[in-house]
C-alpha positions as a printed Julia matrix, in Angstrom:
178×3 Matrix{Float64}:
 18.08   18.97  -8.02
 19.85   16.38  -6.44
 19.86   13.8   -8.11
 17.89   10.15  -7.32
 19.63    7.91  -5.58
 18.44    4.9   -4.14
 18.66    3.05  -0.59
 18.34   -0.52   0.99
 16.95   -2.16   4.45
 17.93   -5.39   5.99
 14.69   -6.15   7.63
 14.53   -8.83  10.46
 10.64  -10.44  11.26
 10.49  -11.88  14.09
  7.07  -13.04  14.47
  8.15  -15.37  10.83
 11.23  -17.5   12.71
 13.58  -14.11  12.44
 13.8   -14.54   8.87
 15.55  -11.5    6.94
 14.43  -10.29   4.16
 15.86   -6.77   1.52
 13.97   -3.65   0.63
 14.8    -1.27  -1.56
 13.77    1.82  -2.27
 14.27    4.89  -5.43
 14.41    7.78  -3.67
 13.38   11.09  -6.32
 14.5    14.49  -4.84
 12.07   15.74  -8.14
  8.54   14.33  -6.71
  9.52   16.08  -2.58
 12.3    17.77  -2.34
 12.17   18.82   2.03
 11.12   15.2    2.29
 13.91   13.44   0.15
 16.43   15.63   1.98
 15.7    14.06   5.36
 14.81   11.15   4.45
 18.6    11.16   3.27
 19.53   13.04   6.8
 18.05    9.93   8.7
 19.9     7.07   6.55
 22.91    8.9    6.72
 23.03    9.29  10.67
 22.5     5.43  10.77
 18.55    6.5   12.32
 17.06    3.87  11.05
 19.1     0.63  12.78
 17.32   -0.88  14.62
 14.18    1.24  14.3
 10.98   -1.1   14.62
  7.81   -0.58  12.27
  5.58    0.27  15.41
  1.61    0.42  12.96
  0.48   -1.96  10.63
 -2.84   -1.22   9.11
 -2.82   -4.24   6.63
 -4.57   -3.16   2.97
 -3.6     0.77   4.05
 -0.06    1.66   4.69
  2.98    0.34   7.23
  4.14    3.19   9.2
  8.5     4.08  10.88
 10.62    6.14  12.17
 10.98    6.69  15.98
 14.25    5.1   16.35
 16.07    3.05  19.29
 17.06    5.48  20.86
 15.92    8.13  22.21
 18.64   11.08  21.74
 17.7    11.16  18.25
 14.34   11.17  18.61
 14.64   14.15  19.74
 17.21   15.23  17.18
 15.65   14.23  14.11
 11.3    13.28  15.07
 11.01   16.71  17.51
 13.03   18.84  14.07
 10.22   18.82  11.8
 10.37   19.67   8.4
  8.18   22.42   5.81
  5.34   20.49   4.06
  6.49   19.83  -0.01
  3.35   19.84  -2.72
  2.41   16.66  -3.53
  3.41   16.16  -6.96
  2.52   12.42  -7.48
 -0.19   10.07  -6.3
  0.44    7.86  -2.59
  0.54    4.7   -4.96
  0.98    1.46  -4.27
  4.9     0.84  -3.28
  5.33    4.69  -1.9
  6.88    6.33   0.67
  4.69    9.64   1.86
  6.82   11.22   5.53
  3.79   11.12   8.9
  2.42   14.46  10.15
  0.5    15.75  12.87
 -0.62   18.59  10.53
  1.09   21.34   8.12
  4.46   21.8    8.63
  4.86   18.7   11.36
  6.78   16.49   9.59
  9.97   14.83  11.35
 10.74   11.22  11.08
  7.76    9.37  10.61
  7.29    7.24   7.04
  4.71    4.84   5.56
  4.87    2.74   2.52
  1.17    2.66   1.47
  0.55   -0.69   0.92
 -2.82   -0.38  -1.95
 -3.61    2.94  -4.04
 -4.59    5.42  -1.53
 -4.83    8.66  -3.48
 -7.38    9.87  -0.39
 -4.12   10.67   1.5
 -2.76   12.54  -0.76
 -5.83   16.14  -0.46
 -4.07   16.08   3.18
 -1.21   16.82   1.73
  1.07   13.72   2.15
  3.77   14.29  -0.27
  5.58   10.83  -1.48
  9.33   11.15  -2.37
 10.35    7.43  -3.21
  9.27    3.77  -3.85
  9.79    0.66  -3.92
 11.43   -1.14  -6.13
 12.49   -4.38  -4.55
 10.81   -6.22  -1.48
  7.4    -4.96  -1.44
  6.71   -8.93  -0.15
  8.68   -7.44   3.25
  5.7    -4.8    3.87
  3.32   -7.44   3.45
  4.96  -10.09   5.44
  4.3    -7.64   8.09
  0.65   -6.71   6.94
 -0.22   -9.99   7.02
  0.36  -10.43  10.68
 -1.88   -7.53  11.64
 -1.76   -5.22  14.09
 -0.41   -6.24  17.31
 -2.56   -7.57  19.78
 -1.02   -5.15  22.05
 -0.2    -1.73  20.08
  3.21    0.11  21.2
  1.69    4.02  23.04
  3.83    6.15  20.16
  5.18    8.84  22.97
  6.06    6.47  25.8
  8.19    4.84  22.43
  9.63    8.14  21.56
 10.51    8.79  24.76
 11.98    5.3   25.18
 13.19    3.88  22.12
 13.8     0.31  21.98
 13.49    0.35  26.35
  9.82    0.22  25.75
  9.45   -1.15  22.01
 11.49   -4.25  23.16
  8.39   -5.56  24.84
  6.66   -5.89  21.28
  9.18   -8.84  20.63
  7.07   -9.92  16.53
  7.7    -6.34  15.79
  9.53   -6.31  12.17
 12.41   -3.82  12.27
 14.87   -2.6   10.24
 18.47   -3.5   10.97
 20.52   -1.9    8.0
 19.65    1.7    6.16
 22.11    2.23   3.11
 22.34    4.45   0.41
 23.46    1.81  -2.29
């Protein structure tokens, strides 16, 4: 079993005057080894650089994982991984992969903004927890849903060429292991 490890996101908030902040995440592969490995692969590949937070549901989740370059989505997002069993609940500040059904996790991730134990029975398996900087996700949530919501299919096909029109979406400047 792989040892726990950490990652740091530098996050930029164009909708808040361009403010930047830091998020630190502790990844525990014993919780969801397949998901933790996929997250490691994505971080190591630079997948999250310039990645927009494209879905915000205040009090529920913030979601990201459609990269700037659609070729990266074809490589990772369309390459699905099997589900991990749910070992811990989707409590506030935990990260899980989004999915479109059984064994359909790719590259989209969400952070729980509250205790969402109702997601446990749906197979959402937390693999990590925010240990510092949860207020950065709070800032995104406080902005609410964009007036014009990004279309995920268009984002997958065009990356930031499409998402760039949503000028207030916060995004990950960089993601690195620490």
